N, C-alpha and C positions, 0 to 999 in steps of 0.2 A: 504494500500500500504506500503510495507516495503522498506526502503532505507538502503543500506549497507554503513557504514562509515569506511574509512581507516583513522586512527588517528596516527599522529607521534608527539612525545614529545621529546624535547631535553633539557638536563640539562647543567649547573645549572641554567641558566637564563630562565627557562621554556618557550620554544617557542612551539606553537601548530599550527598544520595544519590539517584541516579536509577536506577530499575529499569524495563526495557522489557518489554512483553508483546505477544503477537500478537492477543489478544482482550481485550475489556473485562471479560469474566467472570473471566479470570485476574487481571487488574489489581485488580478489586474484591475477589477472594478474598484476595489479598496485603494489600490495604488493611485489610480486616476483621481479619486476623491481626495486623497491626502495631498496631492500637489496642486489641485485646482485652486485653492485659496492663494497659494503663492503665485500662480500664473496670473491671477486677476489683480495682483497688488504690484504697483509700479516700483515699489521699494526693493523688489527682489528680481534677480536675474535667474531664470530657470533654464538649465541645460538638460532638456528632457530626452531620455532614451527609452527604449521599450522595456528594459530590465533594470535600468540604473539612471537616476536623475541627480544632478548636482544643483543645489540652490545657493546662490550667492547673495550676500547682503552686506552693504557698506564696505565694499572692497575686500571682503573676506568671506569664506564659505561658512555658512551657519548650520546647514543641515544637509545630510547625505541620505538619500532614500534609495533603496535597491530592492529588487525582487530576486530571490534565489530559490532554487528547488532543493530540498533535502529529503532523504528517506529516513524518517524517524519512526521505526516500527514499534519500538518499546519505550516510548516516552512515559515515564512514571510520574504520576501526580503533576502532570503538566510542567515538568522541569527539564531543562536541557543544560548541558555545559557548553560554554562558548569560549572561544579564544578571540581576543580583541587586539588588533595591532593598530594603535593610534598614532599617527604622525601626519605631516604635511602631504606625503606621497599618497596616502590612502584616499585622497580626493580625486585622483585620476580615475577616469572611467576604466573599468575592467581590472582595477587593482584590488584584489581581495583584502579585506581588513576585518571581516567578521566571519567566523566559522562556527557552525552549530553542530553539536554531536549529541548522541543519545547516551554516551557514557564518558566518564572522566578519563579513562585510559586513552581513548581516541583523541580527546582534547589535549591531553598531556603530550601525545606524540606530535601533534601539530604545533604546540607551543615550543617544543624542543627543536623541531624542524626550522621554525622561524628564528630561534636563538642561534642555531648553528649557521644559518644563512647570514645573519648579521655579524657573527664572528668572522665568517669568511670574507665579508665585505670590509672587515676591519673597522666597523663602527665602534665608537667608544661605548662598550657595554658597561653599565653601572647598575648598582642596586639589585643584583640578582638574588632573588628569594625563591627557593624551591623547597617547600615544606608541604606537609599534608594540607590540602585545601588552601594553599597560598603560593601560587606560581606567578612570578612577576619579574620583569627586568625592564630597565630603561636604557636608552641609547642616545648618544649625542656625538655625531661625527662632524657635522658642520651646520651651517644655517639652513640647509635644505633637508638634512636627514637626521631628524630628532624625534623622540616620542617614547612610547612604552608599549609593552605587550603583557597581557595578563589572561588568566583563565578565570571565568566567573560562572557560577551556577545561577541561571535565571529562570523565573517562572514565566511560562508562555500564556498569552491570552488567546483563546480560540474563538473565532467567529465563523459563521457560515453553517 
C-alpha cells in the first residue's frame, strides 16, 4: 500500500508538517490549496513545480513545500522518523532535505549517509551527537554550505 505524503518545511526554525493521503489526487489537491494563498499575495514570489514549490518572501525563502511519495506500510500510532538536512542548499529544486521512514534504523542509516557525505566534502563538521534518540550534527564550510542534520520522531496528520 502506498501512502502519499505532503510535506511542508518552514525556515529558519525548521517546522515540519506531514499530511498523508490514500491517493495522489488528494495529495495534489491539498498541495494546490496550500500554495494558493501565496500565489494570490503580491508579497510572495512562488516558484511552482508539480512536486516541489519554493516560496520567497522579502529577498529570502520563507517556506518550502514539496510532495513526495513514501511507502509506509507499518506506521505505528501515526508516527514516523524523519531525517532533516537544513541549510541554504536545501532550497534548490530536487535537492532532498526531508526523508521519512517507518523505523528508526532506516532513518539512522540515512543520517549517517549524509554525515559521511559531508565529511567527504570536507565541510566543517561540528556538534556531532549520536546517542539513543539524539542524532544531530552541524556543518559550516563557508557562507554557502552551512546548516545541520538531525533525526526526529514526528506525529503525522492524516487527511482524506
